[in-house]
N, C-alpha and C positions, 0 to 999 in steps of 0.2 A: 504493500500500499504506500502511495506517495506521501511524503511528510505533510504536505499542505492538506491533503484529504484527511489524513489521520488527525491532524490538529483540529480540523473543522468538526470531525465526528466527536472528538473528545470535548470540544466546547459545547456541542449540542447535548451530550450526555450530562455534563456538569450543569448546564442551564436547566435541564429537565429535573435534575436532582434538587436544585435550589428551589424550583418551583413547587416540587412535591413536598418540600419540608414545611411549607406553610399550612398549618392546620385549619385556617379560616377558609370557609367556602364563600365564594363571591366577595373577596376582600376589597375589591374596588368598585362594587355596586354596578358593574357593567350589566348584570342581570336584574337590575332594579333593586327592590328591597327584599328579594327572595332570601330567606334565611335570617332576616333581621327584623327587629321590632323595637318599639320604645317601651322601656320600663317606666311607668308613671305612678309613683306612690302617691297616695292620698293621705291627709288633705293638703299636702304641700303645694298641689297644683290646681287649687280651686279656681284661680283666675288666669293662670298662665296659658291654658289650652295648648299644650305642646303638640306639634304634628311632625310627622316624618314623611319626607318625599325624596325624589331623585331629580337632580337638575342635570341638564345636558350641556352646560357651559360652566367654565370656571374650574373644572376638575384639575387635580394635581397631575394625574396620569390617566391615560385612557380618555374616554369620552364622557363619563358620568361620575358624579359624586353624590353622596347622601346629604340631605339638608335637614337639620333640626331647627324648628322655629317655635318660639314662644312669644306670646303677646305681652306677658308680664314676667318678672323674675320667678323662676320655678326651680324644681329639682327633678330631673328625669335623665334617662340614660339610653343610649343606642347600644344594643348588644345582640349577640346570637343567643340561642337557647341556653339558659343558665345551667351551669355544671355539665356542659356538653363534652368537655375534654377529660378523658380518662388519664390518670396519672398515678404516681406513687411517691411517697415521702422521699425528700432529698433530691429528687429530679430538679434540674435547672431549666427554667422556661424564660424565653425572651418574647415580650409583647411590645409592639410598636403601632402607633397610629398617627395620622396627620390631620390637623384641623386648621381652619382659619375663619375669622369672623367676617360676616358680610357688612356692608356699609350700615352703620347705625347700631350694630350689635354691641351691647354693653354688659358689664358685670357689676352686680350689687356689692357695695362695700361689705367686708366681713365674710364673703363667701369665696370659694376657691375658683369659680369659673369652670372651664373645661378641665376635667380630672379623670384619670383612668382608675376604675375600681376592679379589683380581682376578688372573687368570692370563692372560699374553699368549703368543701363538704365531704361527707363520707356516706356512701349509699348503703353501707352495712349498719343497720340499727344496733347490732350487737357490739360494734366497735366504738371507742371513745370519740368524742367530737374533735375536730381539728384543733391543734394547739393555737393556731392563728385563724380567725374567722375571715378577715378581710385585709387587703393591702390597698393603699391609695398612692398614686404617683401623679405629679404635675409636670409641666413642661421643663421645670428646673431639675427634674430627676429625683426629687425628694421622695423617699419611700417610707411609709409608716404602716404599722399594724395597729388597727383600732376598730372600734365599732362605728366611729363617726369620721367623716372626711377631715383632712387637714384644712383648717380655716385660714385663709390668707386675705388680708385687706387688699383687695384687687379692684377697687372701684374705678371704673373707667371703661374705655372701649376694648373689645376683644381684638387682639392683633389681626390685621387683615392680610398679613403674609402667612404662607403655610408654616405651621409650627408643629414640631414632632415631639410626641411623648414616647419615650422608650425606656423600658425597665427590664432588668434581669433579676429573677428571684428564685429562691429555693423553696420547693413545695414543703410546707410544714408537716410535722408528724401528725398522723391521724387523718390526713386528707387523701382521698383517692379520686377526687374530681375537682375541677375548677371551672368557673365561668368568668366572663369579664365584659365590661362595657365602658363606653366614654360618657361620663356624666356632664351635663350642662347644668352646673350648680350655681344658681343665682343669676343666670344669663337672660337677657331680653333680646329679641331679634333673631336673625338667622346665623347658623354656624354650619359651614361645609365640612364634611368628613370624608376622608379617602384613605386607601392603602393600609388596611389593617394587616398586621402580621402577628402570627403566634407560632412559635416553634420550640421544640426541645433542643437544648444546646449542650455541649460537652460540660462535664463537671469542672473543667478548668476555666470555664468562662467567668470573668469577674462579675461579681454581684453588684447591683446598684446599692449605694450606701443606705443603710437602714436607720431610720430615726424613730424612736419610741415616743 
């Protein structure tokens, strides 16, 4: 086999492997909202009326992106089916997502704005509950384990340039499943979301700094 052809085939194999590593189905919303929904807890959103749609302009990659929109500050999340990823304790996971605010999108003071939440669970009722129930990460990469999000005084506009939240964490003891979503916490207006990634990474991958 000629070197050039061999190199090309190797590149295709590696590209296919990288693509297969992403555990998220429809990560860029090219298939619309298939596999995705809004988690809308009540009574937090009595007036915000959050809605999920897909736009065909302004995407980071591809032709489409998701749009979360709320009329008033609320708390809701875009995510796949909760606890959909099977896992085991001490596995290392990397999750990443991109977002940007549309014109006029703002964050209420004292709320974190766009923030990634990871929920851990154990599907075996005979087993103890996970040692850590939730993790939260913001665009600065801060990672905490708590039952409530990291509150940051972020009053003002949501950044209109594409912003990445990326986190590497270790699955806590007691967990055999996890789910995740991008929360719009305290936001008003439209937020575009694109290019979700979730993959299992080697045990040597550096962890995101953990803050209690």
